[in-house]
C-alpha positions in Angstrom: -263.1 -65.8 172.6 -263.8 -63.6 169.6 -266.5 -61.0 169.0 -267.5 -59.5 165.6 -269.1 -56.0 165.5 -271.2 -55.4 162.3 -272.4 -51.8 161.6 -272.1 -49.6 158.4 -271.1 -46.6 160.7 -267.5 -46.7 161.8 -268.1 -44.5 164.9 -270.7 -46.8 166.2 -268.4 -49.8 165.9 -265.6 -47.9 167.7 -268.2 -46.7 170.4 -269.2 -50.2 171.0 -265.6 -51.4 171.2 -264.7 -48.7 173.8 -267.8 -49.4 176.0 -267.5 -53.1 176.5 -265.4 -54.7 179.3 -264.0 -57.3 177.0 -261.1 -58.7 179.3 -263.6 -59.1 182.1 -265.6 -61.6 180.0 -262.7 -63.4 178.5 -262.7 -61.7 175.1 -259.3 -61.6 173.5 -260.1 -60.5 169.9 -262.7 -58.0 168.6 -263.4 -57.8 164.8 -265.2 -55.3 162.7 -267.3 -55.4 159.7 -269.2 -52.7 157.7 -271.9 -54.9 156.4 -273.4 -58.4 156.1 -271.2 -59.5 153.2 -268.0 -58.5 154.9 -269.3 -60.2 158.2 -269.9 -63.6 156.5 -266.3 -63.4 155.1 -264.9 -62.7 158.6 -266.9 -65.3 160.4 -265.8 -68.0 157.9 -262.2 -67.1 158.4 -262.0 -66.3 162.1 -265.0 -68.2 163.7 -266.2 -65.7 166.3 -268.3 -66.9 169.2 -270.5 -63.7 169.4 -271.8 -61.4 166.6 -273.2 -57.9 167.5 -275.0 -56.5 164.4 -276.9 -53.6 163.1 -280.0 -54.3 161.1 -280.1 -51.5 158.4 -277.0 -51.8 156.3 -276.2 -51.7 152.5 -275.7 -54.9 150.5 -276.4 -57.9 153.1 -278.5 -56.3 156.0 -278.9 -57.5 159.4 -281.9 -59.7 158.7 -280.0 -61.5 155.9 -277.0 -61.9 158.1 -279.2 -63.5 160.9 -280.8 -65.8 158.4 -277.3 -67.0 157.2 -276.1 -67.4 160.6 -279.2 -69.5 161.6 -278.5 -71.8 158.6 -274.7 -72.0 158.7 -273.4 -71.2 162.3 -276.2 -71.6 164.7 -274.1 -72.0 167.8 -272.9 -68.3 167.4 -274.6 -66.0 169.9 -276.2 -63.0 168.2 -276.9 -59.5 169.8 -278.8 -57.1 167.5 -278.0 -53.3 168.2 -280.3 -51.1 166.0 -281.8 -47.6 165.8 -285.2 -49.0 164.9 -287.9 -50.1 167.2 -289.6 -52.2 164.7 -291.7 -55.2 165.7 -291.1 -57.1 162.4 -287.3 -56.8 162.9 -287.6 -57.9 166.6 -289.7 -61.1 165.5 -287.1 -61.9 162.7 -284.4 -61.8 165.3 -286.2 -64.0 167.7 -287.1 -66.5 164.9 -283.5 -66.8 163.9 -281.9 -67.4 167.1 -280.9 -63.9 168.3 -280.3 -63.4 172.0 -281.1 -59.8 172.5 -282.4 -56.7 170.7 -280.9 -53.3 171.9 -281.8 -49.9 170.8 -279.2 -47.3 169.9 -277.8 -45.2 171.7 -276.1 -48.1 173.5 -275.6 -47.6 177.3 -272.5 -49.2 178.8 -274.3 -51.0 181.5 -276.8 -52.5 179.2 -274.3 -53.5 176.7 -272.0 -55.3 179.3 -275.1 -57.1 180.8 -275.9 -58.4 177.3 -272.4 -59.3 176.7 -272.0 -61.2 180.0 -275.1 -63.2 179.2 -274.0 -64.1 175.7 -270.6 -65.3 177.0 -272.1 -67.3 179.8 -274.7 -69.0 177.4 -271.9 -69.9 175.0 -269.6 -71.3 177.7 -272.4 -73.5 178.9 -273.3 -74.7 175.6 -269.5 -75.2 174.8 -269.3 -77.3 177.8 -272.2 -79.5 176.6 -270.6 -80.0 173.3 -267.3 -81.0 174.7 -269.2 -83.5 176.9 -271.0 -85.0 174.0 -267.9 -85.3 172.0 -266.1 -87.0 174.8 -269.1 -89.4 175.3 -269.0 -90.1 171.5 -265.3 -90.9 171.7 -265.8 -93.3 174.7 -268.6 -95.0 172.7 -266.4 -95.5 169.8 -263.6 -96.8 171.9 -266.0 -99.1 173.8 -267.7 -100.4 170.7 -265.1 -103.0 169.7 -265.1 -104.3 173.3 -268.8 -104.4 173.3 -268.9 -106.6 170.1 -266.2 -108.9 171.6 -268.3 -109.2 174.7 -271.5 -110.1 172.8 -269.7 -112.7 170.7 -267.9 -114.2 173.8 -271.1 -114.3 175.8 -272.9 -116.2 172.8 -270.1 -118.6 172.7 -270.1 -119.0 176.4 -273.8 -119.5 176.8 -273.8 -116.4 179.0 -277.4 -115.2 179.3 -280.1 -116.2 176.7 -278.5 -117.0 173.4 -281.6 -115.7 171.5 -281.3 -112.3 173.2 -277.6 -112.0 172.6 -278.2 -113.0 168.9 -280.8 -110.3 168.5 -278.3 -107.8 170.0 -275.8 -108.9 167.5 -278.3 -108.6 164.7 -279.3 -105.1 165.9 -275.8 -103.9 166.0 -275.2 -105.3 162.4 -272.3 -107.3 163.7 -273.3 -110.7 162.1 -271.7 -112.0 158.9 -273.8 -112.4 155.8 -276.4 -115.1 155.9 -275.0 -118.7 155.3 -276.3 -122.0 156.5 -272.9 -123.1 157.4 -269.9 -121.6 159.1 -266.3 -122.6 159.8 -264.6 -121.3 163.0 -260.8 -120.7 163.3 -259.1 -119.7 166.7 -255.9 -117.8 166.6 -253.9 -118.5 169.7 -252.5 -115.0 170.5 -252.0 -116.1 174.0 -249.5 -118.9 173.0 -246.7 -116.2 172.5 -243.2 -116.5 173.3 -241.6 -114.6 176.3 -239.9 -112.0 174.1 -243.0 -111.0 172.4 -245.0 -111.1 175.7 -242.5 -108.6 177.2 -242.6 -106.4 174.2 -246.3 -106.0 174.4 -246.6 -106.8 178.4 -248.4 -103.4 179.0 -249.9 -102.9 175.6 -251.7 -106.1 175.0 -254.6 -104.2 173.2 -252.1 -102.9 170.7 -251.1 -106.5 169.8 -254.7 -107.6 169.4 -255.4 -104.5 167.3 -252.6 -105.1 164.9 -253.6 -108.8 164.3 -257.2 -108.1 164.0 -256.6 -105.2 161.4 -254.7 -107.7 159.3 -257.5 -110.3 159.7 -260.2 -107.9 158.6 -258.2 -106.9 155.5 -257.9 -110.4 154.4 -261.6 -111.5 155.4 -263.1 -108.8 152.9 -266.8 -109.7 153.9 -266.4 -113.4 154.1 -266.6 -113.4 157.8 -266.0 -111.5 161.1 -263.0 -111.6 163.7 -263.4 -110.9 167.4 -261.4 -111.4 170.6 -262.5 -114.0 172.9 -263.0 -112.7 176.5 -264.1 -116.0 178.1 -262.6 -119.4 178.3 -258.9 -119.4 177.3 -257.2 -115.9 177.5 -255.5 -114.8 174.5 -257.7 -116.2 171.7 -259.0 -114.5 168.6 -261.8 -116.1 166.8 -262.7 -116.0 163.1 -266.4 -116.8 162.1 -265.8 -117.7 158.4 -268.8 -118.0 156.0 -266.9 -118.6 152.8 -265.6 -121.7 151.2 -264.3 -124.1 154.1 -261.3 -125.2 152.1 -260.3 -121.4 151.5 -260.0 -120.7 155.2 -256.7 -122.7 155.5 -255.2 -120.5 152.6 -256.6 -117.3 154.4 -254.9 -118.2 157.7 -251.7 -118.8 155.9 -251.8 -115.5 154.3 -252.8 -114.0 157.7 -249.8 -115.6 159.4 -247.5 -114.1 156.6 -249.0 -110.6 157.2 -248.4 -111.0 161.0 -244.8 -112.2 160.3 -244.1 -109.1 158.2 -245.4 -106.9 161.1 -244.4 -108.6 164.2 -241.8 -111.2 163.0 -244.0 -114.0 164.5 -246.3 -116.6 163.2 -249.3 -117.8 165.3 -251.0 -121.1 165.7 -254.5 -121.6 164.6 -257.2 -124.3 165.1 -259.9 -124.9 162.5 -263.3 -126.5 163.0 -265.3 -128.5 160.5 -268.3 -126.7 158.8 -271.2 -126.4 161.3 -274.8 -125.0 161.0 -274.9 -121.3 161.8 -276.0 -119.9 164.3 -277.1 -123.1 166.3 -273.8 -125.0 166.2 -271.6 -122.0 166.2 -270.5 -122.7 169.9 -269.7 -126.4 168.9 -267.5 -125.1 166.1 -265.6 -122.8 168.4 -265.0 -125.5 171.0 -263.6 -127.7 168.1 -261.2 -125.0 166.9 -260.1 -124.0 170.3 -259.4 -127.7 171.3 -257.4 -128.2 168.1 -255.0 -125.4 168.9 -254.8 -126.0 172.7 -254.4 -129.8 172.2 -251.9 -129.5 169.4 -248.4 -131.1 169.7 -245.8 -128.3 170.6 -243.2 -130.6 169.3 -244.8 -130.5 165.7 -243.7 -127.5 163.6 -247.2 -127.1 161.8 -249.1 -123.9 162.3 -252.5 -124.9 161.2 -254.3 -127.5 163.2 -257.5 -129.4 162.5 -259.8 -131.1 165.0 -257.8 -133.7 167.0 -258.6 -137.3 166.3 -257.2 -138.6 169.8 -253.7 -138.7 168.2 -252.2 -138.5 171.8 -254.6 -140.6 173.7 -252.2 -143.6 174.2 -249.6 -141.6 176.0 -249.9 -141.4 179.9 -250.3 -138.0 181.4 -247.3 -136.8 183.4 -247.8 -135.3 186.9 -245.4 -132.8 188.4 -246.5 -133.8 191.8 -244.8 -137.2 191.4 -241.5 -135.2 192.2 -243.0 -133.3 194.9 -240.5 -134.4 197.6 -237.4 -134.0 195.4 -238.5 -130.5 194.5 -239.2 -129.4 198.1 -235.9 -130.9 199.5 -234.0 -128.9 196.7 -235.8 -125.7 197.6 -235.2 -126.1 201.2 -231.6 -126.9 200.6 -231.2 -123.4 199.1 -228.4 -124.9 196.7 -228.5 -123.8 193.1 -227.0 -127.1 192.1 -229.6 -129.2 193.8 -232.4 -127.0 192.6 -231.2 -127.3 189.1 -230.7 -131.1 189.4 -234.5 -131.4 190.7 -235.7 -129.3 187.7 -233.6 -131.4 185.3 -235.3 -134.7 186.6 -238.7 -133.3 185.5 -237.3 -131.9 182.0 -235.6 -135.3 181.2 -239.0 -137.1 182.0 -240.8 -134.8 179.7 -238.1 -135.2 176.8 -239.3 -138.9 176.6 -242.8 -137.9 175.5 -243.7 -138.0 171.9 -246.2 -135.2 172.4 -246.8 -132.1 174.6 -249.8 -129.9 174.3 -250.2 -126.3 175.5 -253.0 -127.2 177.8 -250.6 -129.5 179.5 -248.0 -126.9 179.8 -250.5 -124.6 181.3 -251.6 -127.3 183.8 -248.0 -128.1 184.7 -247.3 -124.5 185.5 -250.6 -124.3 187.7 -249.5 -127.6 189.3 -246.1 -126.2 190.3 -247.9 -123.1 191.7 -250.3 -125.4 193.7 -247.4 -127.6 195.1 -245.6 -124.5 196.3 -248.8 -123.2 197.9 -249.2 -126.5 199.8 -245.6 -126.1 201.1 -246.3 -122.7 202.4 -249.5 -124.0 204.0 -247.5 -126.7 205.8 -249.1 -129.5 203.7 -252.7 -128.5 204.7 -255.2 -129.1 201.9 -256.6 -125.8 200.8 -259.4 -127.5 199.0 -258.2 -126.8 195.5 -256.3 -129.0 192.9 -253.8 -128.1 190.2 -256.7 -127.7 187.5 -258.8 -125.6 189.8 -255.7 -123.4 190.6 -255.3 -122.9 186.8 -258.9 -121.9 186.4 -258.6 -119.5 189.3 -255.6 -117.6 188.0 -256.5 -114.0 186.9 -254.6 -114.6 183.6 -253.0 -117.5 181.9 -249.2 -117.8 182.6 -246.9 -117.4 179.7 -246.1 -120.8 178.2 -242.6 -122.1 177.7 -242.7 -121.6 174.0 -240.2 -120.3 171.5 -240.8 -117.7 168.8 -242.2 -120.4 166.5 -244.7 -121.6 169.0 -242.7 -124.8 169.7 -241.3 -126.1 173.0 -238.5 -124.1 174.5 -236.8 -126.7 176.9 -234.3 -124.2 178.2 -236.9 -121.5 179.0 -239.2 -124.2 180.7 -236.3 -125.4 182.9 -235.3 -121.8 183.7 -238.8 -121.1 184.9 -238.9 -124.0 187.2 -235.6 -123.1 188.6 -236.5 -119.5 189.2 -239.8 -120.6 190.9 -237.9 -122.9 193.3 -235.1 -120.4 194.0 -237.9 -117.7 194.6 -239.6 -119.8 197.3 -236.3 -121.2 198.7 -235.7 -118.4 201.1 -239.2 -118.2 202.2 -239.5 -121.9 202.7 -236.3 -121.9 204.8 -237.7 -119.0 206.9 -240.9 -120.7 207.4 -239.0 -123.6 209.0 -237.1 -121.3 211.2 -238.7 -121.4 214.8 -237.1 -118.2 215.7 -238.8 -116.1 213.0 -242.0 -117.8 212.2 -244.1 -114.9 213.3 -242.4 -112.5 210.9 -244.1 -114.2 207.9 -247.3 -113.7 209.6 -246.7 -110.1 210.0 -245.6 -109.8 206.3 -248.9 -111.6 205.3 -251.0 -109.3 207.5 -249.4 -106.3 205.7 -250.2 -107.6 202.4 -253.8 -108.3 203.4 -254.2 -105.0 205.0 -252.0 -102.6 203.0 -255.1 -100.5 201.9 -255.6 -99.6 205.5 -253.6 -97.5 208.0 -250.7 -99.6 209.4 -248.4 -98.6 212.0 -245.7 -100.6 214.0 -247.7 -100.0 217.2 -250.9 -101.4 215.6 -248.8 -104.5 214.6 -247.3 -105.0 218.0 -250.7 -104.9 219.6 -252.0 -107.4 217.0 -249.2 -110.0 217.6 -248.7 -109.3 221.3 -245.1 -108.5 220.9 -242.9 -105.4 221.5 -242.3 -102.9 218.7 -238.5 -103.2 219.3 -238.6 -107.0 218.9 -240.7 -107.0 215.8 -238.5 -104.2 214.1 -235.3 -106.2 214.9 -236.6 -109.5 213.7 -238.3 -108.2 210.7 -235.2 -106.3 209.5 -233.2 -109.5 210.0 -235.6 -111.6 207.9 -236.4 -109.1 205.1 -233.7 -106.7 205.2 -235.9 -103.7 205.5 -238.0 -102.1 208.2 -241.8 -102.9 208.7 -242.8 -99.4 207.3 -240.4 -99.6 204.4 -242.0 -103.1 203.6 -245.4 -101.5 203.6 -244.2 -98.7 201.4 -242.6 -101.1 198.9 -245.7 -103.3 198.7 -248.0 -100.3 198.3 -245.8 -99.1 195.5 -245.8 -102.4 193.6 -249.5 -102.2 193.9 -249.7 -98.7 192.7 -247.4 -99.5 189.7 -249.9 -102.1 188.5 -252.8 -99.4 188.7 -250.7 -96.7 187.0 -250.9 -98.7 183.8 -254.7 -97.8 183.8 -254.8 -94.4 182.1 -258.5 -93.9 183.3 -257.4 -93.8 187.0 -256.3 -90.6 188.4 -253.2 -90.5 190.7 -255.3 -89.4 193.5 -257.5 -92.4 193.1 -254.6 -94.8 193.0 -253.2 -93.2 196.1 -256.4 -93.8 198.1 -256.5 -97.4 196.6 -253.2 -98.4 198.0 -253.6 -96.8 201.5 -252.6 -93.1 201.2 -255.2 -90.4 201.9 -252.7 -87.7 200.8 -251.7 -87.6 197.1 -248.5 -85.6 197.8 -247.4 -87.9 200.5 -248.1 -90.9 198.2 -245.9 -89.3 195.4 -243.1 -88.6 197.9 -243.0 -92.3 199.2 -243.3 -93.5 195.5 -240.4 -91.5 194.5 -238.4 -92.8 197.4 -238.8 -96.2 196.5 -238.8 -95.9 192.5 -236.6 -92.9 192.0 -239.3 -91.1 190.0 -242.8 -89.8 191.0 -246.0 -91.6 189.8 -246.6 -89.4 186.8 -243.2 -89.9 185.3 -243.6 -93.7 185.9 -246.8 -93.7 184.1 -245.4 -91.8 181.2 -242.3 -94.0 181.0 -244.2 -97.3 181.1 -247.2 -96.5 178.9 -245.6 -94.8 175.9 -244.2 -96.9 173.1 -243.5 -100.7 173.0 
């Protein structure tokens, strides 16, 4: 903190500097000026927080200095130290924001009392300024998301459309008035695995990059936003220019994205619709166009589908349920590969495959595996419902051009079967069936306190027997399994920069942040702070 002493008498300035307990109040620098003119120059150069000034001085006097401060630096705290007990001077000080009016000669106790008051007042107001700045930053950060949410809610019919539309108009987010609009949907979510891994923990950066390019090309002919409902990974363009020009704009957008990311994205286009009444219909057309495109077709721009693929029968992965299950139970890489190849060869006979089918097949495989683990009991859900219930869409088996990647798709199926193979075999082992129940119990209750004694009481078995069988089945002790599972959950939470490490520790079952850090480092080889830094910086 800096303080400026203004007085035309040097000995007065020096006396004030000697009498005040500067260090006690956090003052690190004391400046001196002989009159108001010099004071203004020093204020502009050094930005002091407190000014102590005399009133009667040559050139610019104290009254003129107060007037200048009131207009140009009202946040500065002003203390007047004068030899004149003049009512007009006091009134001028009060009117222009002065904190105190002290008479010479200055007494040390009175001076320090006034100084403490000024410092306290400044610090309190500074906290308020920082708080307001932080709030403005947060509002600016949330504004794009707020706009995306409003547009998405309007498309999805969330709440009353009239109310959402009024909010969009009030925020100045709607494009220029036009009786017709055309909608384009950019399928950002239909990315290849390499690009997905590159942006895995920085999805917002990917959307930000594409959105900036789109805004630059639109130039007032429409708006672009991220769809937060329905299919994940969609960016929507509401275009109010000439409909025929939209295809050219999307081609330019793709070229811009290619120069930046070395990728081109697939986009669906609707026919023109009345705005805003038929806006949602236009979105559905564009979204369906890109999700029902043929991934065996190299085109990037897709128009409304005209039942081009209606004659081809839908393929069901469940038709190979038994072959897949037996292959997984065998534990043989060769049999698992052969079972996956059966499905791939069946699909290769098709003339068309759509992204929505790929997504459904992935969900169907997850559903089939779930049924195996539930010993064939119907959990009340089918493959389509399983797809809708997933927290985020799975990465589709597409190459860098958005086309079908047969090798990747087969590899994904093999990995799924290999991943479940050991669990499936263990499930069919009578000697260790309870071990998986214990693991499931840990995964459901990992946020609570878990001890081997509690588990033994829960399952009516001895601690020694549980410890031996669990180590045989999973290769780690029960407590190590708990630590590893909690650590995996913590790693996901560490990608959220708004969560403090202490909060994350509590969320995964640790009341002591230091103990959490110790366990985390033991499992990962680094503490939580180092992990967060390594996995949230850069791409």
